[in-house]
C-alpha positions, 0 to 999 in steps of 0.5 A, spaced: 519 582 920 518 575 921 514 573 926 515 567 931 509 563 928 511 564 921 518 562 923 516 556 927 512 554 920 518 554 916 522 550 921 516 545 921 516 545 913 523 544 912 523 538 917 517 535 914 519 536 907 524 531 906 520 526 909 514 528 905 518 527 899 521 520 901 514 518 902 512 520 895 518 516 892 515 510 896 508 510 894 509 507 887 513 501 890 508 500 895 503 500 889 507 495 886 507 491 892 500 491 893 498 489 886 503 483 885 500 480 892 493 481 890 495 478 883 499 472 886 493 470 890 488 470 884 494 466 880 495 461 886 487 460 886 487 459 879 494 454 879 491 450 884 485 449 881 489 444 876 495 442 880 497 440 887 499 445 892 506 441 892 507 442 885 505 449 885 510 451 890 516 447 887 515 450 880 515 457 884 521 456 888 525 453 882 523 459 877 524 464 883 531 462 883 532 463 876 529 470 877 533 472 883 540 470 879 541 477 877 541 479 884 545 474 886 550 475 881 550 483 882 552 481 890 558 477 888 555 470 885 554 464 889 561 465 893 557 471 896 551 466 898 556 462 903 553 463 910 555 461 917 548 460 919 546 454 915 542 451 921 538 457 922 536 458 915 534 450 915 529 451 921 526 458 918 525 455 911 522 449 914 517 453 918 516 458 912 515 452 907 509 449 911 506 456 912 506 457 905 503 451 903 498 452 908 496 459 905 496 456 898 491 450 900 487 455 904 486 459 898 482 453 895 478 452 901 475 459 903 474 466 900 480 470 898 479 476 903 478 471 909 485 468 907 488 475 907 484 478 913 487 472 917 494 473 914 494 479 918 494 476 924 501 475 923 503 481 926 499 479 933 503 472 933 509 476 932 508 480 938 507 474 942 513 470 939 518 477 940 516 478 947 517 470 949 523 469 945 527 476 943 525 479 950 522 485 946 517 489 951 510 487 951 507 494 953 499 496 953 499 498 946 501 491 944 496 487 949 491 491 946 493 490 939 493 482 941 486 483 944 483 486 938 486 481 933 483 475 937 476 479 937 477 480 929 479 473 928 472 471 932 468 475 928 471 473 921 471 466 923 464 466 926 465 459 929 459 455 930 458 449 935 462 445 930 468 450 931 472 454 925 472 451 918 478 447 916 480 452 911 480 458 916 484 454 921 489 452 916 489 460 914 490 461 922 496 456 922 499 459 916 499 466 919 502 463 925 508 460 921 509 466 918 510 470 924 515 464 926 519 465 920 519 473 921 522 472 928 527 468 925 529 473 919 530 478 924 535 474 927 538 472 921 539 479 919 544 481 924 549 477 919 545 476 913 543 481 907 536 480 904 539 477 897 542 471 901 536 470 905 532 470 899 537 465 896 537 460 901 529 460 902 529 458 895 534 453 895 532 450 901 524 450 899 526 447 892 530 441 896 524 440 901 519 440 896 522 436 890 520 429 892 512 431 894 512 435 888 514 429 884 509 424 887 503 428 885 506 431 878 502 433 873 505 436 866 501 443 866 498 446 860 500 452 857 495 456 861 497 453 868 504 454 866 502 462 865 499 462 872 505 459 875 510 464 872 505 469 875 506 466 882 514 466 881 514 473 878 509 476 883 512 472 889 520 474 888 519 481 886 513 483 891 519 483 896 523 487 892 518 492 891 517 492 899 525 493 900 525 499 895 519 502 899 523 501 905 529 505 903 525 511 902 520 511 908 520 508 915 516 501 916 511 505 920 509 509 914 509 503 909 506 497 913 499 501 914 499 502 907 499 494 906 493 494 910 490 496 903 491 488 901 485 486 905 479 490 901 483 490 894 483 482 895 476 482 897 474 486 891 478 481 886 475 475 890 468 479 888 470 481 881 473 474 879 469 469 883 463 473 885 465 471 893 460 475 898 463 480 903 459 480 909 458 485 915 462 481 920 467 480 915 468 487 914 468 489 922 473 483 924 478 485 919 477 492 921 479 490 928 485 486 926 487 492 922 486 497 928 490 492 932 496 492 927 496 500 927 496 500 935 502 495 934 506 500 930 505 505 935 511 507 939 510 506 946 513 512 950 517 510 956 513 508 962 507 505 958 
């Protein structure tokens, strides 16, 4: 005879089984995202040792277009890339270009782990921007996330009487720029698919960066060409891995896994560049990540 307890257990198992199975399918794609993003941080640092950031970004965009072409062709070719919102794409990519420049430039000034930790303030900026411009509610969990994020930033930056270092300020500005870019992408996705958004990102940024890149152009050595190819590959297909992960699991499951990028990048910085990791850095990063987890929590009515 089946008891109510065993019946409930079977019901819970049947309800959670598909979710657990989907999460397991998502994990390899999340792992791909994490590995590619950490490798891109190291490749970005290596490439900018020899080349100006403008040149690195231009080559990355042009190679990215080549790598994206199979997806463009599968989507219906260049005709399918027609957009009715060119102005929105332009504004979004001007902002995103500036944020990318700041992120890569910060890699040349401060430790890898600091750049990535400060990058994780992006969801905090996004919360504020979404509340201001998209009308999304600013409930108490989001306010707590912002407060924890700001506290974490102060602990990481450890400002003196002279204030934060230029590299830290640039990394924070890049995170804010990425937040603006994400907010604009949310608006674009109402009418545009992912391939079209990526296509116009690479086209606009290739045009934006052409003159600055030519002004500082130095022919890369074969080794540096290798690093540039790594940047282009990781930058293009990391997003593909994340998109595939999102097909198998909810964002609230996927995004906390992305927080592993902070310790993984710190480990890469220690192993490759002997970068030091101090206690305040660890604690500040922890507060930012806790703030992001609070931001992912769904607020019930009345919160």
